[in-house]
TIMI-2910 file (N, C-alpha, C, CB; in pm, 1 decimal, decimal comma, always signed):
<rs>
+----------+----------+----------+----------+----------+----------+----------+----------+----------+----------+----------+----------+------+
!      n_x !      n_y !      n_z !     ca_x !     ca_y !     ca_z !      c_x !      c_y !      c_z !     cb_x !     cb_y !     cb_z ! resn !
+----------+----------+----------+----------+----------+----------+----------+----------+----------+----------+----------+----------+------+
! +13909,2 !  +3051,2 ! +13239,7 ! +13932,3 !  +3166,5 ! +13155,7 ! +14020,1 !  +3129,6 ! +13035,1 ! +13997,0 !  +3278,8 ! +13237,2 !  Met !
! +14124,7 !  +3054,8 ! +13057,8 ! +14213,0 !  +3013,9 ! +12948,1 ! +14138,3 !  +2928,1 ! +12848,1 ! +14334,7 !  +2938,0 ! +13001,7 !  Val !
! +14053,3 !  +2840,0 ! +12896,4 ! +13976,2 !  +2754,0 ! +12806,3 ! +13884,9 !  +2835,8 ! +12716,6 ! +13893,8 !  +2653,3 ! +12886,1 !  Leu !
! +13829,4 !  +2941,9 ! +12770,9 ! +13742,7 !  +3028,1 ! +12690,3 ! +13823,0 !  +3089,2 ! +12575,7 ! +13678,7 !  +3139,6 ! +12777,7 !  Ile !
! +13941,6 !  +3140,0 ! +12605,4 ! +14023,7 !  +3200,2 ! +12500,6 ! +14066,3 !  +3098,3 ! +12396,2 ! +14146,2 !  +3265,5 ! +12561,3 !  Phe !
! +14101,0 !  +2978,2 ! +12439,8 ! +14144,5 !  +2877,2 ! +12344,0 ! +14029,8 !  +2828,6 ! +12256,3 ! +14206,6 !  +2759,9 ! +12416,7 !  His !
! +13908,0 !  +2834,9 ! +12306,6 ! +13795,2 !  +2790,3 ! +12225,7 ! +13740,9 !  +2903,0 ! +12138,0 ! +13684,6 !  +2736,1 ! +12315,3 !  Ser !
! +13784,1 !  +3024,4 ! +12161,8 ! +13737,3 !  +3140,3 ! +12087,3 ! +13814,7 !  +3151,6 ! +11956,2 ! +13752,5 !  +3269,3 ! +12171,2 !  Phe !
! +13743,1 !  +3153,7 ! +11844,7 ! +13808,2 !  +3156,8 ! +11713,7 ! +13897,1 !  +3280,0 ! +11696,1 ! +13703,3 !  +3153,2 ! +11603,6 !  Lys !
! +13855,6 !  +3391,3 ! +11751,0 ! +13934,5 !  +3514,0 ! +11739,3 ! +14072,8 !  +3500,5 ! +11799,0 ! +13862,7 !  +3627,9 ! +11805,4 !  Gly !
! +14083,0 !  +3424,9 ! +11907,4 ! +14214,2 !  +3404,5 ! +11969,9 ! +14306,6 !  +3329,4 ! +11875,5 ! +14200,1 !  +3327,7 ! +12102,8 !  Phe !
! +14252,2 !  +3229,1 ! +11809,6 ! +14331,7 !  +3152,1 ! +11714,1 ! +14377,7 !  +3241,4 ! +11598,6 ! +14250,4 !  +3032,2 ! +11660,2 !  Ser !
! +14287,2 !  +3324,9 ! +11548,6 ! +14322,2 !  +3417,6 ! +11440,8 ! +14429,1 !  +3516,2 ! +11486,0 ! +14197,9 !  +3493,4 ! +11392,8 !  Asp !
! +14415,5 !  +3565,7 ! +11608,0 ! +14512,4 !  +3660,9 ! +11661,2 ! +14649,5 !  +3596,2 ! +11674,8 ! +14465,7 !  +3715,1 ! +11796,6 !  Leu !
! +14651,4 !  +3474,1 ! +11724,6 ! +14778,0 !  +3402,5 ! +11740,8 ! +14846,0 !  +3382,7 ! +11604,7 ! +14754,4 !  +3265,8 ! +11809,9 !  Arg !
! +14767,0 !  +3348,1 ! +11503,2 ! +14822,8 !  +3330,5 ! +11368,6 ! +14876,7 !  +3463,2 ! +11314,2 ! +14715,6 !  +3273,3 ! +11272,8 !  Gln !
! +14804,3 !  +3571,2 ! +11339,0 ! +14848,4 !  +3702,8 ! +11293,5 ! +14979,8 !  +3741,3 ! +11360,0 ! +14741,1 !  +3808,7 ! +11322,5 !  Thr !
! +14989,4 !  +3719,5 ! +11491,5 ! +15113,6 !  +3749,9 ! +11563,1 ! +15229,0 !  +3667,1 ! +11508,4 ! +15096,9 !  +3724,2 ! +11713,7 !  Phe !
! +15203,2 !  +3539,8 ! +11486,2 ! +15307,7 !  +3451,1 ! +11435,0 ! +15357,8 !  +3498,6 ! +11298,5 ! +15255,2 !  +3306,8 ! +11424,8 !  Arg !
! +15263,7 !  +3531,0 ! +11209,6 ! +15300,8 !  +3577,3 ! +11075,7 ! +15378,3 !  +3708,5 ! +11083,1 ! +15175,7 !  +3594,7 ! +10988,3 !  Lys !
! +15331,3 !  +3800,3 ! +11167,6 ! +15397,5 !  +3929,9 ! +11179,2 ! +15537,8 !  +3914,9 ! +11235,0 ! +15316,1 !  +4023,7 ! +11267,3 !  Thr !
! +15552,8 !  +3834,7 ! +11339,5 ! +15685,5 !  +3813,2 ! +11396,8 ! +15777,8 !  +3745,4 ! +11296,2 ! +15675,7 !  +3729,1 ! +11524,6 !  Leu !
! +15723,7 !  +3652,5 ! +11219,6 ! +15802,8 !  +3587,1 ! +11115,3 ! +15849,2 !  +3686,0 ! +11010,1 ! +15722,5 !  +3476,0 ! +11049,6 !  Gly !
! +15759,2 !  +3775,4 ! +10969,9 ! +15794,6 !  +3877,0 ! +10871,0 ! +15901,8 !  +3970,8 ! +10925,6 ! +15670,3 !  +3956,9 ! +10829,4 !  Arg !
! +15888,9 !  +4008,5 ! +11053,3 ! +15989,1 !  +4095,9 ! +11113,5 ! +16125,5 !  +4027,8 ! +11121,6 ! +15944,3 !  +4139,2 ! +11252,6 !  Leu !
! +16126,7 !  +3901,3 ! +11162,9 ! +16253,5 !  +3828,3 ! +11170,9 ! +16318,6 !  +3816,9 ! +11033,9 ! +16231,4 !  +3688,7 ! +11230,1 !  Leu !
! +16239,0 !  +3782,6 ! +10932,5 ! +16292,0 !  +3774,2 ! +10795,8 ! +16348,2 !  +3909,0 ! +10750,8 ! +16182,1 !  +3727,3 ! +10697,9 !  Asp !
! +16274,1 !  +4012,9 ! +10783,9 ! +16314,0 !  +4147,8 ! +10745,6 ! +16449,0 !  +4184,4 ! +10808,0 ! +16206,5 !  +4249,3 ! +10787,6 !  Phe !
! +16463,2 !  +4161,4 ! +10938,9 ! +16587,6 !  +4199,0 ! +11006,3 ! +16704,8 !  +4110,4 ! +10965,3 ! +16569,0 !  +4192,5 ! +11156,7 !  Phe !
! +16678,0 !  +3987,6 ! +10930,3 ! +16785,9 !  +3899,5 ! +10883,7 ! +16838,1 !  +3943,5 ! +10747,2 ! +16737,1 !  +3754,1 ! +10876,6 !  Arg !
! +16748,3 !  +3992,9 ! +10662,8 ! +16787,6 !  +4026,6 ! +10525,7 ! +16838,4 !  +4169,9 ! +10511,4 ! +16670,8 !  +4005,5 ! +10432,6 !  Ser !
! +16809,0 !  +4256,2 ! +10606,7 ! +16847,6 !  +4397,4 ! +10594,6 ! +16959,2 !  +4432,7 ! +10692,0 ! +16726,6 !  +4488,3 ! +10618,9 !  Glu !
! +17080,2 !  +4441,8 ! +10642,0 ! +17190,0 !  +4483,5 ! +10729,2 ! +17206,2 !  +4635,7 ! +10726,5 ! +17321,6 !  +4414,8 ! +10686,9 !  Ser !
! +17166,2 !  +4696,6 ! +10617,1 ! +17174,6 !  +4841,5 ! +10604,4 ! +17034,7 !  +4893,9 ! +10572,8 ! +17277,9 !  +4883,6 ! +10493,6 !  Asp !
! +16984,4 !  +4983,4 ! +10655,7 ! +16848,1 !  +5032,2 ! +10637,6 ! +16843,3 !  +5143,3 ! +10533,4 ! +16791,2 !  +5082,2 ! +10770,6 !  Phe !
! +16776,3 !  +5115,2 ! +10424,5 ! +16753,6 !  +5216,4 ! +10321,8 ! +16613,2 !  +5272,7 ! +10343,1 ! +16770,5 !  +5156,6 ! +10176,6 !  Ser !
! +16575,6 !  +5366,3 ! +10259,9 ! +16440,5 !  +5423,7 ! +10268,7 ! +16334,6 !  +5315,6 ! +10246,8 ! +16422,7 !  +5537,3 ! +10165,1 !  Glu !
! +16359,0 !  +5223,9 ! +10152,7 ! +16264,9 !  +5114,4 ! +10127,9 ! +16252,5 !  +5023,4 ! +10249,3 ! +16308,7 !  +5033,2 ! +10006,2 !  Asp !
! +16362,6 !  +5003,2 ! +10319,6 ! +16359,8 !  +4919,3 ! +10439,5 ! +16269,7 !  +4980,4 ! +10545,6 ! +16501,5 !  +4899,7 ! +10495,2 !  Ser !
! +16281,6 !  +5111,7 ! +10564,4 ! +16197,2 !  +5178,2 ! +10663,5 ! +16050,3 !  +5172,6 ! +10622,8 ! +16241,3 !  +5323,8 ! +10682,1 !  Trp !
! +16022,8 !  +5186,7 ! +10493,9 ! +15884,1 !  +5177,7 ! +10446,5 ! +15828,0 !  +5038,1 ! +10471,3 ! +15875,6 !  +5212,5 ! +10296,4 !  Lys !
! +15908,8 !  +4936,0 ! +10446,6 ! +15865,0 !  +4798,5 ! +10470,2 ! +15838,3 !  +4775,5 ! +10617,9 ! +15969,9 !  +4698,7 ! +10419,1 !  Thr !
! +15929,5 !  +4819,4 ! +10702,5 ! +15912,0 !  +4803,3 ! +10846,7 ! +15787,5 !  +4877,2 ! +10894,1 ! +16035,9 !  +4854,0 ! +10922,2 !  Leu !
! +15767,6 !  +4998,6 ! +10846,0 ! +15650,2 !  +5077,3 ! +10883,2 ! +15522,0 !  +5004,5 ! +10842,5 ! +15655,8 !  +5217,1 ! +10817,6 !  Arg !
! +15520,7 !  +4945,5 ! +10722,0 ! +15402,4 !  +4873,8 ! +10673,2 ! +15374,1 !  +4749,8 ! +10758,5 ! +15421,3 !  +4833,2 ! +10525,8 !  Arg !
! +15478,7 !  +4675,3 ! +10794,3 ! +15461,1 !  +4555,9 ! +10877,1 ! +15404,9 !  +4593,8 ! +11013,7 ! +15594,8 !  +4480,7 ! +10893,2 !  Ile !
! +15462,1 !  +4697,2 ! +11074,9 ! +15414,7 !  +4738,9 ! +11207,0 ! +15272,7 !  +4794,3 ! +11201,3 ! +15508,6 !  +4843,5 ! +11265,9 !  Leu !
! +15238,1 !  +4862,8 ! +11094,4 ! +15101,6 !  +4914,3 ! +11078,9 ! +15002,4 !  +4799,0 ! +11063,8 ! +15092,7 !  +5008,9 ! +10956,8 !  Glu !
! +15038,4 !  +4696,2 ! +10987,2 ! +14952,2 !  +4577,9 ! +10974,8 ! +14931,4 !  +4512,6 ! +11111,1 ! +15013,0 !  +4476,0 ! +10875,7 !  Asp !
! +15039,0 !  +4502,9 ! +11188,0 ! +15032,4 !  +4443,6 ! +11321,0 ! +14940,1 !  +4525,8 ! +11411,3 ! +15173,6 !  +4433,6 ! +11382,8 !  Phe !
! +14954,3 !  +4658,4 ! +11408,3 ! +14871,0 !  +4745,9 ! +11490,9 ! +14723,1 !  +4732,2 ! +11454,4 ! +14915,5 !  +4891,9 ! +11475,5 !  Arg !
! +14693,7 !  +4727,7 ! +11325,9 ! +14554,6 !  +4715,7 ! +11282,0 ! +14493,3 !  +4583,9 ! +11327,4 ! +14545,7 !  +4727,6 ! +11130,0 !  Lys !
! +14567,4 !  +4473,6 ! +11314,7 ! +14510,8 !  +4345,6 ! +11356,8 ! +14494,5 !  +4340,4 ! +11507,2 ! +14598,4 !  +4230,2 ! +11310,0 !  Ser !
! +14586,6 !  +4398,8 ! +11580,3 ! +14575,8 !  +4399,9 ! +11725,9 ! +14455,1 !  +4482,8 ! +11768,0 ! +14705,0 !  +4455,4 ! +11790,3 !  Phe !
! +14433,0 !  +4595,5 ! +11700,6 ! +14319,5 !  +4682,2 ! +11731,7 ! +14187,2 !  +4609,8 ! +11706,3 ! +14326,3 !  +4811,4 ! +11648,3 !  Glu !
! +14181,1 !  +4528,9 ! +11602,0 ! +14059,1 !  +4454,6 ! +11568,9 ! +14032,3 !  +4345,1 ! +11671,6 ! +14070,0 !  +4393,5 ! +11428,5 !  Val !
! +14136,8 !  +4268,4 ! +11707,9 ! +14117,4 !  +4153,7 ! +11795,3 ! +14110,2 !  +4189,6 ! +11943,3 ! +14227,3 !  +4056,0 ! +11773,8 !  Phe !
! +14169,7 !  +4300,1 ! +11984,5 ! +14172,0 !  +4338,9 ! +12126,4 ! +14133,2 !  +4485,8 ! +12140,6 ! +14312,5 !  +4313,8 ! +12188,6 !  Cys !
! +14012,2 !  +4523,8 ! +12099,0 ! +13977,9 !  +4666,3 ! +12095,0 ! +13979,7 !  +4734,9 ! +12231,7 ! +13842,5 !  +4682,9 ! +12034,1 !  Pro !
! +13925,3 !  +4672,5 ! +12336,4 ! +13920,5 !  +4738,1 ! +12467,7 ! +14061,2 !  +4756,7 ! +12523,6 ! +13834,7 !  +4656,1 ! +12566,4 !  Lys !
! +14142,8 !  +4653,0 ! +12515,8 ! +14278,6 !  +4661,3 ! +12568,2 ! +14359,0 !  +4763,1 ! +12488,8 ! +14347,2 !  +4523,5 ! +12564,1 !  Trp !
! +14342,3 !  +4762,6 ! +12357,4 ! +14416,5 !  +4855,3 ! +12271,3 ! +14379,9 !  +4999,6 ! +12303,0 ! +14388,8 !  +4825,2 ! +12123,1 !  Tyr !
! +14250,1 !  +5028,3 ! +12317,4 ! +14207,2 !  +5165,2 ! +12347,5 ! +14260,3 !  +5209,8 ! +12482,9 ! +14054,1 !  +5175,7 ! +12345,0 !  Lys !
! +14259,4 !  +5119,2 ! +12582,0 ! +14313,8 !  +5152,1 ! +12713,3 ! +14462,5 !  +5181,5 ! +12706,4 ! +14288,1 !  +5039,0 ! +12810,8 !  Gly !
! +14533,6 !  +5102,8 ! +12628,4 ! +14677,4 !  +5121,5 ! +12613,8 ! +14706,9 !  +5254,8 ! +12545,2 ! +14739,2 !  +5005,0 ! +12534,0 !  Met !
! +14630,7 !  +5287,5 ! +12441,9 ! +14653,7 !  +5411,6 ! +12368,9 ! +14618,4 !  +5533,6 ! +12454,1 ! +14572,4 !  +5412,5 ! +12239,5 !  Met !
! +14514,2 !  +5523,7 ! +12535,8 ! +14474,8 !  +5638,0 ! +12618,2 ! +14571,5 !  +5660,6 ! +12733,7 ! +14333,9 !  +5617,8 ! +12672,1 !  Ser !
! +14646,8 !  +5556,6 ! +12772,8 ! +14743,2 !  +5572,6 ! +12881,8 ! +14876,5 !  +5626,8 ! +12831,2 ! +14765,1 !  +5439,3 ! +12953,1 !  Ser !
! +14890,6 !  +5641,0 ! +12700,3 ! +15011,9 !  +5698,2 ! +12643,1 ! +15125,3 !  +5600,2 ! +12624,0 ! +15058,4 !  +5808,0 ! +12727,9 !  Gly !
! +15095,9 !  +5471,0 ! +12624,1 ! +15200,2 !  +5369,1 ! +12605,5 ! +15234,5 !  +5357,9 ! +12459,9 ! +15155,5 !  +5232,4 ! +12660,1 !  Val !
+----------+----------+----------+----------+----------+----------+----------+----------+----------+----------+----------+----------+------+
</rs>
């Protein structure tokens, strides 16, 4: 099962997306000591990008998670 995921191009794309998103979040939190309105907008945009990519790469799991109220 693991070999299938590692050979699947989508898994590689998803891993890169997660890495980029986590990097952006870390950079964001390191640079923002005081949250202004712009900071919240930036955080909201980063999290929305993350949600959209997760929904694309893991649609069944995402729909199950959303329907369970998590």
